[in-house]
C-alpha positions in Angstrom: 13.3 -10.6 -3.7 12.8 -12.1 -0.2 9.1 -12.0 -0.5 9.1 -13.7 -3.8 11.7 -16.1 -2.7 9.3 -17.0 0.6 6.3 -17.2 -2.1 8.1 -19.3 -4.2 9.2 -22.0 -2.1 5.8 -22.8 -1.5 5.3 -24.8 -4.5 4.4 -23.2 -8.5 0.4 -23.3 -7.7 1.1 -20.8 -4.9 3.5 -18.8 -6.8 1.0 -18.4 -10.0 -1.9 -17.5 -7.5 0.5 -14.8 -5.4 1.6 -13.8 -9.0 -2.1 -13.3 -10.4 -3.0 -11.5 -7.0 -0.3 -9.3 -7.3 -1.2 -8.3 -10.5 -4.6 -7.4 -9.5 -3.7 -5.9 -6.3 -1.0 -3.3 -8.9 -4.2 -2.4 -11.0 -6.4 -1.8 -7.9 -3.5 0.5 -6.7 -3.0 2.5 -9.7 -5.6 5.5 -9.0 -4.1 5.9 -5.9 -0.5 6.1 -7.0 -1.9 8.6 -9.8 -3.6 10.5 -7.3 -0.6 10.4 -5.3 1.8 11.5 -8.0 -0.5 14.3 -8.8 -0.6 15.7 -5.0 3.3 15.9 -5.0 3.2 18.5 -7.7 0.1 20.3 -6.5 1.7 20.8 -3.1 5.0 21.6 -4.6 3.1 24.4 -7.1 1.4 25.7 -3.7 3.8 26.0 -1.5 6.1 27.9 -4.1 2.9 30.2 -4.6 2.6 30.7 -0.7 -0.6 28.9 -0.8 -0.3 26.5 2.0 -4.1 26.5 2.6 -4.8 25.0 -1.2 -2.0 23.0 -0.8 -4.0 21.4 2.5 -7.4 21.3 0.8 -5.4 19.3 -2.2 -4.0 17.0 0.2 -7.5 16.3 2.0 -9.2 15.7 -1.4 -6.1 13.1 -2.5 -6.3 10.9 1.1 -10.1 11.1 0.9 -10.3 10.2 -2.9 -7.8 7.2 -2.2 -9.7 6.3 0.6 -13.1 5.4 -1.1 -11.5 4.3 -3.9 -9.4 1.9 -1.5 -13.0 0.6 0.4 -14.6 0.1 -2.9 -11.5 -2.0 -4.1 -11.8 -3.9 -0.6 -15.5 -4.7 -1.3 -14.8 -5.9 -4.7 -11.8 -8.1 -4.6 -12.4 -9.5 -1.5 -15.7 -11.1 -2.4 -14.8 -11.7 -5.7 -10.8 -12.0 -5.4 -10.9 -15.9 -6.6 -13.0 -15.3 -9.4 -10.5 -12.5 -10.6 -7.7 -14.7 -9.8 -9.1 -17.3 -11.8 -8.4 -15.4 -14.8 -4.5 -15.5 -14.1 -4.5 -19.4 -13.0 -6.3 -22.4 -13.6 -5.8 -24.5 -10.7 -7.7 -24.6 -7.4 -5.1 -24.3 -5.4 -3.5 -21.3 -7.5 -7.0 -19.6 -6.9 -7.2 -20.2 -3.3 -3.6 -19.0 -3.1 -4.3 -15.6 -4.8 -8.0 -15.4 -3.2 -5.8 -15.5 0.5 -3.4 -12.8 -0.7 -6.0 -10.3 -1.5 -8.1 -11.2 1.9 -5.2 -10.7 3.9 -4.6 -7.3 2.0 -7.4 -5.5 1.2 -8.6 -4.6 4.8 -5.7 -2.7 5.2 -5.4 -0.8 2.0 -6.9 1.8 2.8 -4.2 2.7 5.4 -1.8 1.9 2.4 -3.5 4.8 0.5 -3.4 7.6 2.8 0.2 6.6 4.1 1.3 6.6 0.1 -0.8 10.0 -0.3 0.6 11.6 2.8 4.4 10.7 2.0 4.1 12.4 -1.6 2.3 15.5 -0.6 5.4 16.0 2.0 7.4 15.2 -1.3 6.3 18.0 -3.0 6.7 20.4 0.2 10.4 19.5 -0.1 10.5 17.1 2.7 11.9 13.9 1.0 13.6 12.5 4.0 11.3 11.5 6.4 9.0 9.8 3.2 11.9 7.9 2.4 13.3 6.5 5.7 9.1 5.8 6.6 9.2 3.4 3.5 12.2 1.9 4.2 11.4 0.9 7.7 7.5 0.1 7.0 8.0 -1.5 4.2 11.3 -3.2 4.1 12.7 -3.5 7.5 9.6 -4.4 9.1 7.3 -6.0 6.7 9.5 -8.7 4.9 10.2 -10.4 8.8 6.9 -10.1 9.7 5.9 -11.8 6.7 8.7 -14.2 7.4 7.7 -14.7 11.0 3.7 -15.4 10.3 4.7 -17.7 7.6 6.9 -19.8 10.0 4.4 -19.2 13.2 1.0 -19.7 11.3 1.8 -20.9 7.8 1.2 -19.8 4.1 -2.5 -18.4 4.8 -1.3 -15.7 7.5 1.9 -14.4 5.9 0.1 -11.8 3.9 -0.8 -10.2 7.1 2.9 -9.1 7.7 2.2 -6.4 4.9 -0.6 -4.7 6.5 1.7 -4.8 9.6 4.1 -2.9 7.4 1.5 -0.8 6.3 0.1 0.0 9.5 3.5 1.5 10.8 3.9 3.2 7.8 0.6 4.9 8.0 0.8 6.0 11.9 4.5 7.1 11.1 3.3 9.0 8.4 0.3 10.5 9.8 2.0 11.6 13.0 4.6 13.1 11.0 2.2 14.8 8.6 0.1 15.8 12.2 3.3 17.5 13.9 3.4 20.3 10.7 7.2 19.5 10.7 7.2 18.8 7.0 6.1 22.0 6.2 9.4 23.9 7.1 11.0 22.8 4.1 8.5 24.3 1.4 
């Protein structure tokens, strides 16, 4: 709601561009989301069967697949984002606004995919508290203020880097917690 409120404050063309780019972003992230949801069940089943090595292997495959997909999407959406946003918005200002959104978030896509995959893997192992706190802190408590701060200090063309800032923190926390191995004790 806070993000949409800020986007709306820049006018209808900016809002149309953001909404179009957000649809493209959502579509691009669906394979990562599906892989992450699958790893939740996979890890849970393998932890239950006392097959920790198999669970780890599934996590590695999920993370690697998610990163490859994210890099592929970045390679497509950064240069061709304006053309794709043009399917949703017919004004140059709207197309430009949507293309800016995609150019700002796509460099961070792979780290978001890793964070998402690791958090879901830990949920599958029975560790639900850390992934929830990580998501709240990085996706809400840090991201929203970062977006507003960047918008106020650098303008609308830079505000979406706040999303990447939140993703970087979430990735760092997820990776550190995952590597610590503390999530395994819940399974």
